[in-house]
Structure formats: structure tokens, C-alpha cells
C-alpha positions in Angstrom: 0.0 0.1 -0.1 1.5 3.3 -0.8 2.7 5.6 2.1 3.1 9.1 2.4 5.8 10.7 4.8 5.3 14.2 6.2 8.7 16.4 6.8 7.8 19.6 8.5 10.3 22.1 7.6 8.4 25.1 9.6 5.0 26.2 10.4 4.4 27.3 6.9 6.4 24.6 4.7 6.3 20.8 4.6 7.6 18.3 2.2 5.4 15.2 1.5 7.2 11.8 0.2 4.7 9.4 -1.7 6.6 5.9 -1.7 5.2 3.7 -4.4 6.6 -0.1 -4.1 5.9 -2.1 -7.5 3.5 -4.2 -5.5 1.4 -1.2 -5.3 0.7 -0.8 -8.7 2.2 -4.0 -10.6 -1.4 -5.7 -10.4 -3.1 -2.5 -12.4 -0.2 -2.5 -14.5 -0.5 -6.0 -15.7 -4.6 -5.8 -15.7 -3.7 -3.1 -18.0 -1.6 -5.0 -20.4 -4.1 -7.6 -20.8 -6.6 -5.1 -21.4 -4.6 -3.4 -24.5 -3.7 -7.2 -25.7 -7.5 -7.8 -25.4 -8.0 -5.1 -28.1 -4.9 -4.9 -29.9 -5.2 -5.5 -33.6 -1.9 -6.0 -35.0 -0.8 -7.4 -38.4 0.4 -10.9 -38.3 -1.4 -11.5 -34.9 -4.8 -12.7 -34.4 -7.2 -10.1 -32.5 -6.4 -10.9 -28.7 -3.6 -13.3 -29.3 -0.6 -10.3 -29.4 2.1 -11.8 -27.2 2.5 -9.8 -24.0 6.0 -9.2 -24.5 4.9 -7.3 -27.6 2.1 -5.3 -25.6 4.7 -4.4 -23.1 7.3 -3.2 -25.7 4.5 -1.2 -27.5 2.1 0.2 -24.8 3.7 -0.5 -21.3 5.6 2.8 -21.1 2.2 4.8 -21.7 0.3 2.5 -19.4 2.8 2.8 -16.8 3.1 6.7 -16.9 -0.7 6.6 -16.7 -1.2 4.6 -13.8 1.7 5.9 -11.7 0.4 9.9 -12.3 -3.3 8.5 -11.7 -2.2 6.9 -8.2 0.0 10.0 -7.3 -3.0 12.1 -7.8 -5.4 10.1 -5.9 -3.0 9.4 -2.9 -1.8 13.1 -2.6 -5.6 14.1 -2.6 -6.7 11.7 -0.3 -3.8 12.5 2.3 -4.7 16.3 2.1 -8.2 15.7 2.7 -7.6 13.9 6.0 -4.8 16.3 6.9 -4.8 18.5 10.3 -3.7 21.5 7.7 -5.1 23.7 4.9 -2.6 24.4 1.9 -2.1 27.3 -0.4 -1.9 26.8 -4.3 -1.1 22.7 -4.9 1.6 20.6 -3.8 4.6 21.4 -6.4 6.9 18.3 -7.3 10.3 18.5 -5.7 13.3 18.5 -8.5 10.8 17.2 -11.1 12.8 15.1 -13.7 11.7 12.7 -16.3 10.6 9.5 -14.9 12.7 6.5 -16.3 10.5 3.4 -16.3 11.5 -0.1 -16.5 8.4 -1.9 -18.1 10.1 -5.3 -17.7 11.6 -5.1 -14.1 9.0 -3.1 -12.2 10.6 -1.0 -9.4 10.0 1.4 -6.6 9.3 4.9 -6.6 9.5 8.0 -4.5 8.1 11.3 -5.3 8.6 14.4 -3.3 6.1 17.4 -3.1 6.4 20.8 -1.6 3.3 22.0 -0.1 2.6 25.5 1.6 0.4 26.0 4.6 -2.1 28.2 6.0 -1.0 29.7 9.1 -2.5 28.6 12.4 -4.2 31.5 14.0 -7.5 32.8 15.5 -8.9 35.8 14.6 -8.2 39.1 16.7 -9.8 42.1 16.5 -13.5 40.9 16.7 -13.8 42.3 20.1 -11.3 45.1 20.8 -12.6 47.3 18.1 -15.8 49.7 17.7 -16.9 50.6 14.5 -19.0 53.5 13.0 -22.5 52.7 11.3 -24.2 55.9 9.8 -27.8 56.3 10.5 -29.2 58.6 7.8 -31.9 60.7 8.1 -34.1 61.0 4.9 -35.1 64.7 4.2 -38.7 65.4 3.0 -37.6 67.3 -0.2 -36.2 63.8 -1.2 -39.2 61.9 -0.6 -41.2 64.7 -2.7 -38.6 64.5 -5.5 -39.0 60.9 -5.7 -43.0 61.1 -5.7 -42.4 63.1 -8.5 -40.1 60.9 -10.3 -42.4 58.2 -10.0 -45.5 60.2 -11.3 -43.4 61.0 -14.4 -42.4 57.4 -14.9 -46.0 56.5 -15.1 -47.0 59.7 -17.2 -47.5 60.1 -20.7 -46.0 62.0 -23.7 -48.6 64.6 -24.9 -48.9 68.2 -26.8 -49.0 71.2 -24.9 -49.6 74.9 -25.7 -48.0 76.3 -22.9 -44.7 77.8 -22.7 -41.2 75.5 -23.7 -39.7 74.1 -20.6 -37.1 71.5 -19.7 -37.9 67.8 -20.5 -39.9 69.0 -23.6 -39.8 67.9 -27.2 -39.8 70.6 -29.5 -40.8 69.9 -33.4 -39.5 72.3 -35.9 -40.3 73.2 -39.5 -37.0 75.1 -40.8 -36.1 77.0 -44.0 -32.6 77.5 -44.6 -32.1 81.4 -45.2 -30.1 83.4 -47.5 -29.8 86.6 -45.5 -33.0 87.8 -44.1 -35.3 85.6 -46.5 -35.6 82.1 -47.4 -33.0 80.7 -49.6 -34.4 79.8 -53.2 -34.3 76.1 -53.7 -32.7 76.0 -50.0 -33.1 73.0 -47.4 -36.7 72.8 -45.8 -35.9 70.2 -42.8 -38.7 69.1 -40.3 -36.9 67.6 -37.0 -37.6 67.2 -33.7 -35.2 68.5 -30.8 -35.5 68.1 -27.0 -34.9 71.2 -24.7 -32.4 69.9 -22.6 -30.1 69.4 -25.8 -30.2 73.0 -26.7 -27.5 75.5 -26.5 -27.6 78.3 -24.2 -28.2 80.7 -27.0 -30.8 78.4 -28.4 -32.9 78.4 -25.0 -32.9 82.0 -24.7 -34.3 82.1 -28.4 -37.1 79.7 -27.4 -38.0 80.1 -23.7 -40.7 82.4 -24.3 -41.9 81.0 -27.4 -45.1 79.0 -28.1 -46.4 76.8 -30.9 -46.9 78.6 -33.9 -44.1 81.0 -33.2 -40.5 81.5 -35.2 -37.0 82.0 -34.2 -34.1 82.3 -36.2 -31.0 80.0 -35.5 -27.3 78.8 -37.0 -27.8 75.0 -37.8 -24.6 74.4 -36.1 -25.1 75.9 -32.6 -28.7 75.0 -32.4 -28.1 71.9 -29.9 -25.1 71.1 -27.6 -22.3 68.6 -28.7 -23.9 67.7 -32.0 -21.1 67.4 -34.8 -21.5 67.8 -38.8 -22.4 64.2 -39.3 -25.1 64.2 -36.7 -26.4 67.5 -37.8 -26.8 66.5 -41.5 -28.5 62.8 -40.8 -30.7 63.9 -37.9 -31.5 67.7 -38.4 -31.4 68.4 -42.2 -32.1 64.9 -43.4 -29.7 64.6 -45.8 -29.0 61.2 -47.4 -25.4 59.8 -46.0 -25.1 57.8 -49.2 -25.7 60.6 -51.8 -22.8 61.0 -54.7 -23.0 64.7 -54.4 -22.5 66.7 -51.2 -25.1 69.2 -50.3 -24.2 72.7 -50.0 -26.1 74.3 -47.5 -25.5 77.6 -45.3 -25.7 77.9 -41.8 -28.5 80.1 -41.2 -32.3 78.8 -40.8 -35.5 79.9 -39.5 -38.0 77.6 -37.9 -41.7 77.7 -37.0 -42.5 75.5 -33.6 -44.9 73.1 -34.9 -45.6 71.3 -31.8 -44.4 70.8 -28.0 -44.5 67.5 -26.5 -44.2 67.4 -22.8 -44.3 64.5 -20.4 -47.4 64.5 -18.4 -46.8 63.2 -15.2 -49.5 60.4 -13.9 -52.3 61.8 -11.7 -51.9 60.9 -7.9 -54.6 58.3 -7.4 -55.2 54.5 -6.9 -54.6 53.8 -10.4 -50.8 55.4 -10.0 -50.3 53.6 -6.4 -51.3 50.1 -7.9 -49.2 50.6 -11.0 -46.2 51.9 -9.3 -46.1 50.2 -5.9 -48.4 47.1 -7.3 -52.0 46.5 -6.2 -53.1 47.1 -3.1 -49.9 48.0 -1.4 -50.4 51.8 -0.9 -53.7 53.7 -1.1 -53.1 57.3 -0.1 -50.3 59.8 -0.4 -49.1 59.3 3.1 -48.7 55.5 2.6 -47.1 56.3 -1.0 -44.2 58.8 0.7 -43.8 56.4 3.7 -43.0 53.4 1.2 -40.6 55.8 -0.7 -39.3 56.9 2.6 -38.3 53.5 3.2 -36.9 52.5 0.0 -34.4 55.3 0.1 -33.7 54.4 3.8 -32.7 51.4 2.5 -30.8 52.7 0.1 -28.5 54.5 2.5 -28.2 51.8 5.2 -26.9 49.6 2.4 -24.4 52.1 1.5 -23.5 52.1 5.3 -23.2 48.6 5.5 -20.9 48.5 2.5 -18.6 51.1 4.4 -19.1 49.4 7.5 -18.1 46.0 6.0 -14.9 47.7 4.2 -13.8 49.3 7.4 -14.3 46.0 9.4 -12.3 44.1 6.8 -9.3 46.7 6.8 -9.2 46.5 10.5 -9.2 42.7 10.5 -6.2 42.9 8.3 -4.2 45.2 10.3 -4.9 43.1 13.4 -4.0 39.9 11.6 -1.0 40.4 10.0 -0.3 36.8 8.7 2.8 35.1 7.9 2.9 33.5 4.3 5.3 30.8 2.9 6.4 33.4 0.4 9.0 31.2 -1.4 6.7 28.8 -2.0 3.9 30.9 -3.6 6.6 32.2 -5.8 7.4 28.9 -7.0 3.9 27.9 -7.2 3.2 31.3 -9.6 6.2 30.3 -11.7 4.9 26.7 -12.2 1.2 27.2 -12.9 1.0 31.1 -14.8 2.5 32.8 -17.5 3.8 36.1 -16.1 3.8 39.0 -18.4 7.1 40.2 -19.5 8.9 42.2 -17.1 6.7 41.1 -14.0 8.6 38.4 -11.4 6.7 35.8 -9.5 7.9 38.0 -6.3 6.3 40.9 -7.7 2.8 38.4 -8.3 3.1 37.3 -4.8 3.3 41.1 -3.3 0.3 42.1 -5.4 -1.8 39.0 -4.2 -0.7 39.4 -0.5 -3.3 41.6 0.4 -6.3 39.5 -1.0 -4.7 36.1 0.0 -4.5 37.8 3.5 -8.3 38.4 3.8 -9.3 35.1 2.0 -7.5 33.3 5.1 -9.2 35.5 7.7 -12.8 35.1 5.6 -12.1 31.4 5.5 -11.6 31.3 9.3 -14.3 33.4 10.4 -16.8 31.2 8.0 -15.2 28.2 9.8 -16.0 29.8 13.3 -19.3 30.8 12.6 -20.2 27.7 10.4 -21.0 29.6 7.3 -22.1 27.7 4.6 -22.8 28.4 0.9 -25.4 25.9 -0.8 -25.6 25.6 -4.8 -29.1 27.2 -4.9 -27.9 30.1 -3.3 -24.9 30.6 -5.7 -27.3 30.2 -8.5 -29.8 32.9 -7.0 -26.7 35.3 -6.7 -26.0 34.6 -10.5 -30.0 35.0 -11.0 -29.6 38.6 -9.2 -26.8 39.9 -11.2 -28.3 38.9 -14.9 -31.4 40.6 -13.6 -29.4 43.8 -12.8 -28.5 44.0 -16.2 -31.9 44.1 -17.5 -33.3 46.6 -14.9 -34.9 43.9 -12.5 -37.2 42.6 -15.4 -37.5 38.8 -15.4 -37.7 37.4 -18.8 -38.5 33.9 -17.1 -36.8 31.0 -19.5 -34.6 33.2 -21.2 -33.3 34.1 -17.8 -33.2 30.4 -16.4 -31.2 29.5 -19.6 -28.4 32.1 -18.8 -28.2 31.1 -15.1 -27.5 27.6 -16.1 -25.2 28.5 -18.3 -23.3 31.2 -16.0 -23.5 28.3 -13.5 -21.1 25.9 -15.5 -18.6 28.8 -15.6 -15.9 28.2 -12.8 -15.3 32.4 -12.5 -19.1 33.2 -12.3 -19.4 30.3 -10.0 -16.4 31.9 -7.8 -17.5 35.5 -7.9 -21.2 34.4 -6.9 -19.9 32.3 -4.2 -17.8 35.1 -2.8 -20.8 37.4 -3.0 -22.9 34.9 -0.9 -20.4 34.3 1.9 -19.6 37.9 2.1 -23.4 38.6 2.7 -23.6 36.1 5.2 -20.4 36.9 7.0 -21.3 40.6 7.1 -24.5 39.6 9.0 -22.7 37.6 11.4 -19.9 40.6 12.1 -22.5 43.0 12.6 -24.1 41.0 15.7 -20.5 40.3 17.0 -18.5 43.5 17.1 -19.4 46.6 18.7 -21.4 49.1 16.4 -21.7 52.9 17.3 -24.9 54.1 15.5 -24.1 57.5 14.5 -26.9 60.3 12.9 -25.9 61.7 9.6 -27.7 63.4 6.4 -27.4 61.8 2.8 -25.3 64.5 2.1 -22.8 63.7 4.9 -22.8 59.7 4.3 -22.1 60.3 0.9 -18.8 62.7 1.7 -17.9 59.9 4.5 -17.9 57.2 2.1 -16.1 59.4 -0.5 -13.7 60.0 1.8 -13.1 56.4 2.9 -12.7 55.3 -0.5 -10.1 57.6 -1.3 -8.6 56.4 1.7 -8.5 53.0 1.2 -8.7 53.0 -2.7 -7.9 50.7 -4.1 -7.9 48.0 -0.7 -11.6 48.8 0.7 -14.1 46.2 0.1 -17.3 46.9 -1.8 -20.3 46.5 -0.4 -21.7 43.0 0.6 -23.9 43.0 -2.1 -21.3 43.2 -4.9 -18.1 42.2 -3.0 -15.9 40.1 -4.8 -13.0 38.8 -3.2 -9.6 39.2 -4.8 -9.3 37.0 -7.4 -5.9 35.5 -7.0 -5.9 35.2 -3.3 -9.2 33.4 -3.8 -7.8 31.1 -6.1 -4.7 30.2 -4.0 -6.8 29.6 -0.9 -9.0 27.2 -2.8 
């Protein structure tokens, strides 16, 4: 039976020696040769009657390599699964050389592997630090603005005879001018333009106008940030594929043919049902309370995200963990193609921060018995897909996308990290000391901005979107 001998160099590095006696693999090897013989179809021999010496000569080396590699993989994996330590990366062969195999006289073999270990530690800092959580008050003006926006969202576009204002769409019937009069044979385009796109000069020209009034303008400065290609296609309606260019001047006069305005929905039960769902809201007061709750939830999530980031940074500071850096450097060289000019030492330095947190995170997940189920991973992937569609669930199409992305290792890892971060944050929020600090929405946004600038790029994102450092996560897996 194969044996594995462990040699500890220090707390972070061990060497495993796998001893394979010929008796361990000989039965499998001989059975493999008989299988080859049974299926061999060589000229001069009946099928299944090829001498074993010939089969051994032709197929023995490949069979032996396959069998030994398989035994190494299974034995090392089985040993590590039962071991009392966690490893970083994968075991690295020591002094790996091409194996000289004797298929005639089977031999004993030994294989050495270096293994880097996760340091043995207990997480410090959970009971010695206090963290601020910002409790945001929501101003009435923000609720009023949200209600106005909600009414606009369920509103309808319609013509208005009133004066022109922000948000309106203006339909113009224009004529090209030659001096003060219409140009003979000049362009006569009709087009629409949003008031919000108009330049400052054009706004002054139309702000006191109404349907039926006229004004003069320079076509090149009618609207903001419109180049010649846009103007000719969308304002003048010129054919892009015309063989001869159309010559035109810049001066035009336009008659305002129509002004279309978004007319907000009426604040009634139809609006309440359409925006909040049937039966959920039945008055303006309830609508405002619902909107306030949604706004509060948003700012609480922002506060949670910052709190999680601060906790992560503090735990990393309080738990400076030693790493088997030499081993990690060799592991990187063995498993990756580094960009030109980048050394393995550079790569180790870059991953250290993420790796430190990954080890702390995993230790805390073990401490609080946090598990991530397959269904939760799929739900996280689904949530990410729905966010791309603005929250709209397109049923079967989304189901198919979830199943497809669930086969992508990177997508699964990201979703796993997201779910684990959310669960871990909920646990940490219960055990650390938190000071609730009253604040305003403006103050919280400034605090978050300052914190991100201070810790960029180290601070973790909010738990709902947190993705642990990819390289650190990969190493600890």
C-alpha cells in the first residue's frame, strides 16, 4: 500500500514523500496490459492473441505513466483531505525530472512534493474594536422628489400649448435662409429636438416662445455636442450615401410646430397600483412612507457597505499573517505565464492583501459555520443577470442564462464570494461593537467618498457586490 511521509520544515512549509512499491501498482499495470492485448489488432496476429511481450514493448510505458500519475494524484488528494492543515495553491513536485520507467523489471518509486500551509491562527480584533455605522435621516425634499419622479415614470407624452420648459421635445419646421429671406431652393427640414439638448443661446431664443412662433438660429449651434455628421443626418435629413455633397448655409428660421411634454400621472389609486403594486398603497401618505423606506434602505446598504469595508481593513491590520512566500513564488512560476517584466515575487506581493483577507474570511466562515449552498450561488447569479435587465425577469431566457453561467468556474467563484461576504457581514454585524452615528444623506455620501479615497483600491465593496481578490481566492481554494 502506498505510504506518505510528512517532513515539517517550519509552520508554513512541509514536504510530502509518496512511496510507491512495485507491489502497489503491478496488479493494475498487468491488468492494463491484458486489456491492451485483448483489444490489440496488429498485423500478423489474431485479435487478442498478441504476445504480452509485444504489448509491453509497444504500450507498456504509456500505461505505466498513466497508472503512476493517477495513483500520485489520488494518494496525495486523499492524504490532504484527511490532513490537519490547510494548504495554499497546490503541491509542487520537488526536483521534477523525466521519470525513467522500467516496464520489464518493475521498480519502487518515491515522489516528493512541497506544500505551502495556511498559518494556524485565531482571528483577533472582533472584540477590541468599535465601528461607526451611519444612521441616515431622509429629508422630506428627497421624498417629494422621488414622488415626482415616480409620477413622471408612469406619465405619458402629450402635446402642450403652454410655454416651452425643461424636458420638452420641440418639433420644428425649418427653412434655410439667404440673408433675411428664405433661400431659393434651400433646405426645408422638419425635425424634433429635446429642450435639454439646446445650447444656451437657443434656450434664450425659444424660452418665451409657444407653438406657432418662429425664431432664427445657426444650425451648427442649435444643440450641444452635435457634430456635422449628426446635424446632416438628424436635423437636415440629408442622404448619407448621396454621391454629390449638398451645399447649405448655417442660417435657418424655424416655426415651432409642436411641443410635446411628459405629463405626470395623476396621484390616484391607479398610480398607486401601477407603481407600488396592486393593493400595497392607498394614499399619498402611504406612498411617501413607502418611498422613504426605499430611500432609507438604499442609504442603509451604503452604510453597511462602508462598515464592511472598514471591518475588513481593521481585521487585516490586526491579523498580519505570515505566508510561505518562497513557495508561493515557485507555485506561481509553475502554474502561470507571467507578463514580460513581471517576476513571481511581484505577483506574490500583489496578491498578499487579497490572500490575507481570504484566509481571515475562511477562518471566520469556519468559526460561524457559514455554508454556501448551490441554490444560493444560482440565486446570486440570477440577481446579477436581473440587474442587467433593470430588474425585469424574462422567465425562461433568464433561467437558461443562469444554467449557462453556473457552468462557468469564474462566475461561480464570484457568486460564491458574494454570498459568503453577505452571510459573513451579517454575522460580524452581530458580534462587533457598533456605534450608530446620526447623519444626513449628504454627509454620508461625503464620508463614503473620503473613505474610498483613503483606502482605494483596498476597501471592499458593499456586501451585495463584494468580490474577493481573485488571486487570493484562487490560492486558498
